[in-house]
C-alpha angles and dihedrals in degrees: 000000000000125000118214115224093188133048109259091226109037101011094234116152103214117092136171123214108248098181146308121244144152142256092256093175101059128343103025088221118153121249138176130225120204132185125223111241091213108046102013095237111150117209142170110262126205095026136175116279114256091254090056100046094087095070091062090064097048100113132100086220091070091102100188087065095040142065093208119114102192099155142026094265093053091047088055090048092052093047092050091045091062091049097045094049088068092045093050091050092050091048094052093043091053090055095054124090090206110025094184131093090013121182106214136182120192104199110206093012096176110194092359098242095137097049091047088056096045091047089056087053091057102262122137094236130173130171136216118209121164093194099078092184092068099068143046107269090216089067100104091189093071126080126188093192120060089206088070089066109084110260093230096047115117132185140222091210132026117185131194111182107191090331111108092069088062098049113108096200100051102172096038090051094050092047089051095048093047090050087056094048119097116238092258094035130129126234113199121197122185111192142165114253114220091195093064120116093249091051091051091046096051096035110177090005093060107126090211089076090060094182128238097002090065104065094177131039110204132200130184088262095055092045088052088053089048092052092051092049094052097039096242128129127230101232097177144357119210127184123236096219098187094055094074091060096046094044092045092052091051091045091054089051091051088054089051090237124176112241090017094169095053094043091047092053091049094047091046089054092049091050093052093047092051091047091060085075101041106019091236096139122169090251131011134198113220118201109202131185134179 
């Protein structure tokens, strides 16, 4: 493990303990989440060293890196994934002045479903995925080494769907991505929101924390701080309505609840209804521009 002495976002040195919890998905190890007193970013601390992070993903049940649907929850995830791919494409397209001949990088592309779809729509899409066990090696659109992407190549759109919270080198990664973004380009971040009603309800059992794979736990306030730091503007925030259901079902399982699926659906619905008043959805998409 490594313990961070500075906040990954603002480099402050004063943190408050938020809670202690476990890796309910895989190892059952204990972890701690702290909140920066200066910028409000919550993060896992201590956390596994970068060289050790890979072992926390080594499971065929980690559905975002797999095509297997071996239970009802994963079947739901796969069904929703097909639906949301179209929604994500429509959202990005609506934000572009010229939605044709788009150069697109999907950073942390997982199995590559999204770039396969956007390529069919005429975009020049490529994906970066460091975990080369998660995709079909015949997919020539996916790279697992950033050095394989031409150094001078830039993009109209860079997407990170539930990826930034996994990235060990937060500032280095954001600097790199912004250097690859065209002056009028769009950076899209999809992130869990630990201030959502379902996060508050499940507390340390909330599957959106996904310890220790999620190194950072963002809120709208911390993303606002991030945008100020990097000189980019939040153009739009869009809820990911299905996430509250999926995360609530997993959270019920982590609590060993009876009728976890039914309870998860009901709590996901309650979370979305409450968020209509305060915009604190389980996950949010942030569209950012320079």
